[in-house]
C-alpha positions in Angstrom: 25.9 17.2 -13.2 25.8 16.2 -16.8 25.2 12.6 -15.8 22.1 13.6 -13.8 20.7 15.6 -16.7 21.3 12.7 -19.1 19.5 10.3 -16.7 16.6 12.7 -16.2 16.2 13.1 -20.0 16.2 9.3 -20.6 13.6 8.8 -17.8 11.3 11.4 -19.4 11.7 9.9 -22.8 11.1 6.4 -21.5 8.0 7.4 -19.7 6.5 9.2 -22.7 7.6 6.5 -25.1 6.0 3.7 -23.1 2.4 4.8 -23.8 2.8 8.2 -25.5 0.5 9.8 -22.9 1.0 13.2 -21.3 -0.7 11.9 -18.1 2.3 9.6 -17.5 4.6 12.6 -17.7 2.4 14.5 -15.3 2.3 11.6 -12.8 6.1 11.3 -13.1 6.5 15.0 -12.2 3.8 14.8 -9.4 5.3 11.7 -7.7 8.8 13.1 -8.2 7.8 16.3 -6.4 6.1 14.3 -3.6 9.3 12.2 -3.2 11.5 15.3 -3.2 9.3 17.0 -0.5 9.3 13.9 1.6 13.1 13.7 1.4 13.5 17.3 2.4 11.2 16.8 5.4 13.0 13.6 6.4 9.8 11.5 6.0 10.2 7.8 5.1 9.3 7.1 1.4 9.2 3.3 1.4 5.9 3.1 3.4 4.2 5.4 0.8 5.5 3.2 -2.1 4.4 0.0 -0.4 1.0 1.4 0.4 0.4 2.6 -3.2 1.7 -0.7 -4.7 0.3 -3.3 -2.3 -2.7 -1.5 -0.9 -5.2 -2.4 -3.5 -3.9 -6.0 -3.8 -4.1 -6.4 0.0 -7.6 -5.0 0.2 -8.9 -7.2 -2.6 -7.5 -10.4 -1.1 -8.2 -9.6 2.5 -11.8 -8.8 1.8 -12.3 -12.1 0.0 -10.6 -14.1 2.8 -12.7 -12.4 5.5 -15.9 -13.1 3.6 -14.9 -16.7 3.2 -14.1 -16.9 7.0 -17.4 -15.3 8.0 -19.3 -17.8 5.9 -17.4 -20.9 7.1 -15.7 -19.9 10.4 -18.8 -19.0 12.4 -20.2 -22.6 12.1 -16.9 -24.4 12.7 -15.3 -22.2 15.3 -18.1 -20.5 17.3 -16.0 -19.1 20.1 -13.3 -17.5 17.9 -15.7 -16.3 15.2 -16.6 -13.1 17.1 -13.9 -10.5 17.5 -15.6 -9.3 20.6 -15.4 -12.7 22.3 -11.7 -13.0 21.4 -11.1 -9.5 22.9 -12.8 -10.4 26.1 -11.1 -13.7 26.5 -7.7 -12.1 26.0 -8.5 -9.3 28.5 -9.5 -11.9 31.1 -6.3 -13.8 30.6 -4.1 -10.7 30.8 -5.7 -9.7 34.2 -4.7 -13.0 35.8 
């Protein structure tokens, strides 16, 4: 039990010492409470972490790629440029 208390104290000191902001301590407590609640309810925690870390990065780059594809793809690939046409072509092939 003493080891856990020592680790928690070092974590709190490290978080506060990094930027000397009380907001960092509040976010540590908030995310710790969310993680503890998720563990008690047997909810998976890695999807939440991946969503928080990679969500904005994925959104930024996927938006840029989709805009590039809409500008260039509709002229070079007219059949596949429309998601509706792709949907109907795949539905027709599934029925056969």
